[in-house]
C-alpha positions in Angstrom: 26.8 -2.3 -80.1 24.8 -3.9 -77.3 23.8 -1.5 -74.5 23.5 -3.0 -71.1 20.5 -2.0 -69.0 21.4 0.1 -65.9 22.2 -1.9 -62.8 21.1 -0.5 -59.5 22.5 -2.0 -56.3 20.7 -1.3 -53.1 22.5 -2.0 -49.8 20.5 -3.1 -46.7 22.4 -3.1 -43.4 21.4 -5.4 -40.5 21.6 -2.5 -38.0 19.2 -0.2 -39.9 16.2 -1.9 -38.3 17.6 -1.0 -34.9 17.6 2.7 -35.4 15.2 4.7 -33.2 12.2 6.5 -34.4 12.0 7.6 -38.1 15.5 6.3 -38.7 14.3 2.6 -38.4 14.5 0.9 -41.8 13.3 -2.7 -42.5 13.3 -4.9 -45.6 9.6 -4.1 -46.1 10.5 -0.4 -46.5 12.5 -1.1 -49.6 10.9 -0.4 -52.9 12.3 -3.4 -54.7 11.1 -2.1 -58.1 13.9 0.5 -57.9 16.7 -2.1 -57.5 18.1 -4.7 -59.8 20.2 -6.1 -56.9 19.9 -5.9 -53.1 22.9 -6.6 -50.9 22.3 -7.5 -47.3 25.2 -6.6 -45.0 26.8 -8.2 -43.2 27.5 -11.8 -42.6 30.6 -12.8 -40.6 33.1 -15.6 -40.3 32.9 -18.3 -37.6 35.8 -20.7 -37.5 36.6 -19.4 -41.0 33.2 -20.3 -42.3 30.4 -18.0 -43.6 28.0 -17.4 -40.7 25.2 -15.2 -39.5 26.3 -12.1 -37.6 23.6 -12.5 -34.9 20.7 -14.8 -33.9 18.1 -12.8 -35.8 19.8 -12.8 -39.2 18.1 -15.9 -40.6 14.7 -14.1 -40.1 16.1 -11.0 -41.8 17.5 -13.1 -44.7 14.0 -14.5 -45.3 12.5 -11.0 -45.3 15.0 -9.6 -47.7 14.9 -12.6 -50.1 11.0 -12.4 -50.0 11.3 -9.0 -51.8 11.7 -11.1 -55.0 7.9 -11.8 -54.7 7.3 -8.2 -55.7 10.1 -8.1 -58.2 10.9 -11.5 -59.7 13.9 -10.2 -61.5 15.5 -9.0 -58.3 18.8 -10.5 -57.3 19.6 -10.7 -53.6 23.2 -11.1 -52.4 24.8 -11.5 -49.0 27.8 -9.3 -48.1 30.7 -10.4 -45.9 33.1 -8.1 -44.2 32.8 -4.4 -43.8 34.7 -1.6 -42.0 34.0 -3.0 -38.5 34.9 -6.5 -39.5 38.3 -5.3 -40.6 41.1 -7.0 -42.6 42.5 -9.5 -40.1 39.8 -12.3 -40.6 40.4 -12.2 -44.3 44.1 -12.4 -43.8 43.7 -15.4 -41.6 41.2 -17.0 -44.0 43.5 -16.7 -47.1 46.7 -17.6 -45.3 45.9 -21.3 -45.6 44.8 -22.8 -48.9 42.9 -25.6 -47.4 41.1 -23.2 -45.0 40.2 -20.9 -47.9 38.9 -23.7 -50.1 36.7 -25.0 -47.2 35.3 -21.6 -46.8 34.4 -21.4 -50.5 32.5 -24.6 -50.6 30.8 -24.0 -47.3 29.8 -20.5 -48.6 28.0 -22.1 -51.5 25.9 -24.3 -49.2 25.1 -21.3 -47.0 24.0 -19.1 -49.9 21.9 -21.9 -51.4 20.3 -22.7 -48.0 19.1 -19.1 -47.5 18.2 -18.6 -51.2 20.7 -15.8 -51.9 21.7 -15.1 -55.5 25.4 -14.5 -54.7 28.1 -13.2 -52.4 29.5 -9.6 -52.0 33.1 -9.5 -50.7 33.9 -6.4 -48.7 37.5 -6.8 -47.5 38.4 -3.4 -46.0 41.2 -3.3 -47.0 43.9 -5.5 -48.5 47.3 -3.8 -48.2 50.6 -4.9 -49.5 51.8 -7.5 -51.9 50.7 -10.5 -49.9 47.2 -9.2 -49.4 46.9 -8.2 -53.1 47.8 -11.8 -54.1 45.5 -13.3 -51.5 42.6 -11.2 -52.5 42.8 -12.3 -56.1 43.2 -15.9 -55.0 40.1 -15.7 -52.9 38.0 -14.2 -55.7 39.3 -16.7 -58.2 38.5 -19.7 -56.0 35.0 -18.4 -55.3 34.3 -17.8 -59.0 35.6 -21.2 -60.2 33.6 -22.9 -57.4 30.5 -21.0 -58.3 30.8 -21.9 -61.9 31.4 -25.6 -61.1 28.5 -25.8 -58.7 26.1 -24.2 -61.3 27.1 -26.8 -63.9 26.6 -29.7 -61.5 23.4 -28.5 -59.9 21.7 -27.0 -62.9 20.9 -23.8 -61.0 21.8 -20.3 -62.1 25.4 -19.5 -61.1 25.8 -17.6 -57.9 27.0 -14.0 -58.5 30.2 -12.7 -57.2 30.6 -9.0 -56.5 32.9 -6.8 -54.4 32.8 -3.5 -52.6 36.1 -1.6 -53.2 37.5 1.8 -52.2 37.6 4.8 -54.5 40.7 6.2 -52.9 43.7 6.0 -55.3 45.9 5.4 -52.3 43.9 2.3 -51.1 43.7 0.9 -54.7 47.4 1.3 -55.2 48.1 -0.3 -51.8 46.2 -3.6 -52.3 44.3 -4.1 -55.5 45.3 -5.8 -58.7 42.4 -4.3 -60.7 42.8 -6.2 -64.0 43.0 -9.5 -62.1 40.0 -9.0 -59.8 38.0 -7.8 -62.8 38.4 -11.3 -64.3 36.4 -12.9 -61.6 33.8 -10.4 -60.4 30.4 -9.9 -62.0 30.2 -6.3 -60.6 32.6 -4.0 -58.7 30.8 -1.6 -56.4 33.1 1.4 -55.8 32.5 3.1 -52.4 32.6 6.7 -53.6 31.9 8.3 -50.2 33.8 9.3 -47.1 36.2 11.4 -49.1 36.0 14.0 -46.4 34.9 13.7 -42.8 35.3 14.6 -39.1 39.1 13.8 -39.2 39.7 17.0 -41.2 39.9 20.6 -40.0 37.8 22.0 -42.9 34.4 21.1 -44.2 34.3 18.9 -47.3 31.5 17.1 -49.2 31.2 13.5 -48.2 30.9 12.3 -51.8 31.9 15.0 -54.2 31.4 14.4 -57.9 33.8 17.1 -59.0 36.5 19.0 -57.0 36.2 22.6 -56.0 38.0 25.2 -58.1 40.2 26.0 -55.1 41.2 22.3 -54.6 44.8 21.3 -54.4 46.1 18.7 -56.8 45.8 16.1 -54.0 42.2 17.2 -53.1 41.2 16.9 -56.8 41.8 13.1 -56.5 39.3 12.9 -53.7 36.3 12.9 -55.9 34.0 10.4 -57.7 35.3 11.3 -61.1 38.9 10.7 -60.0 38.1 7.0 -59.4 37.0 6.4 -63.0 40.5 5.5 -64.3 40.5 2.6 -61.9 
């Protein structure tokens, strides 16, 4: 049996460089030897096309991509979406087939221009039957286009990954797991924010296992509970 080497994804957010004092974090602070993949978050959509989130992003793109000079095997991807971005832009994008296809091919040009190795889709969150179908369609179109572009250009295929929730409720509400798994190279499960300031009692942000006193519902709010998905 072939054993695959561990894959370590490191996320770099655009706003981390803006933190005051010791909290400031830049691409140069990343030890690229610790990562197999770095995902820079986030890009946005402008007129339904992949675009920089702000004027300084191209400079940051170069600085993140340049980490490959220290680790030639490193793959650097660009993420689109996120919590603040919301679900509406993705709904609008996927509601029209022509619009979605245009996004896909423009995204390839964008990723190649800035020398990224792929795209990370962070739709937070698809909900309902229509969103579930649209999400699969978007990933399928991206994967097929990535494969076609690689054959015609002779370049390595762009990677396609996704950030998805660990919550059993969110998964049931909008994810066709077997279908999206057909098109993604990696699925990054966001096993955090199981508990937070919205609750009246303290709970670990990212618990691996439940407390002995946990209710049957609380036992599902753990990292291990997301394994079946």
